N, C-alpha and C positions, 0 to 999 in steps of 0.2 A: 132215797137222799135223805129225805124230810125227815124220819123214823130215825134218823142217825144224828142228827143234830144236836140233840142234848147231849148225847153218848160224847159229840165230838170236841163240844161245848166243856164238859165238864172234864174231859181226859187232859184238856190244854190247862185248864185250873190245877191240873196234880203237877204239870210241870212249874209252877210257878210256887216259892215260897211266901205265905204269906202270913208267915208266924208275926205275933203281934211286935215281936221284938225287932224285926224287919219292915212291918208296913204298920205305922202307926193308925190310931181311931179315927185321927183327922186325915190321913189318904185313902181308909177304906172308904168312909163317906163319898169322897169322891169319885172313885171306883164303882161305887153302888149309884152313884148320882149318873156318872156316864154312863152305865150299861143301862140303866133306866131307860135315860134319853135316846139310846142309839136302837135299843128293842123299842120304844115307841114309836121309832122314826122307822124302821125295818116292818111294822104293825098297821103302819098309818093313821098310829092315836095320834092325838096331840100330848105334848108333853105336861100338858096340865092334869092330865087326870092319872099320872102318879106321880109329877113332879112340881116342888116347892121352889122358885126361884129365890137362890141363896139372899135375893136383895129383901124379898116378902120375907124371910124368914131372920135376917140382920133388923128388919123394920121392927117385929113383933117381939123380938127378944130386947133392942130398948124402951121398950112402950112400959113405962109401969100404970 
């Protein structure tokens, strides 16, 4: 079963229309962040290893 996980995941993605006309770059960013968070939880990693919280990004982007 473990060997088929990647195939099953990719197969599910083929069922979703991720065309830029359907999913904006902003929405795709949220999707990507959520996938990182979930995979980190599944592998018992801390989110900080792959993820920067939105608040930190917002603070950094407003500093001059």
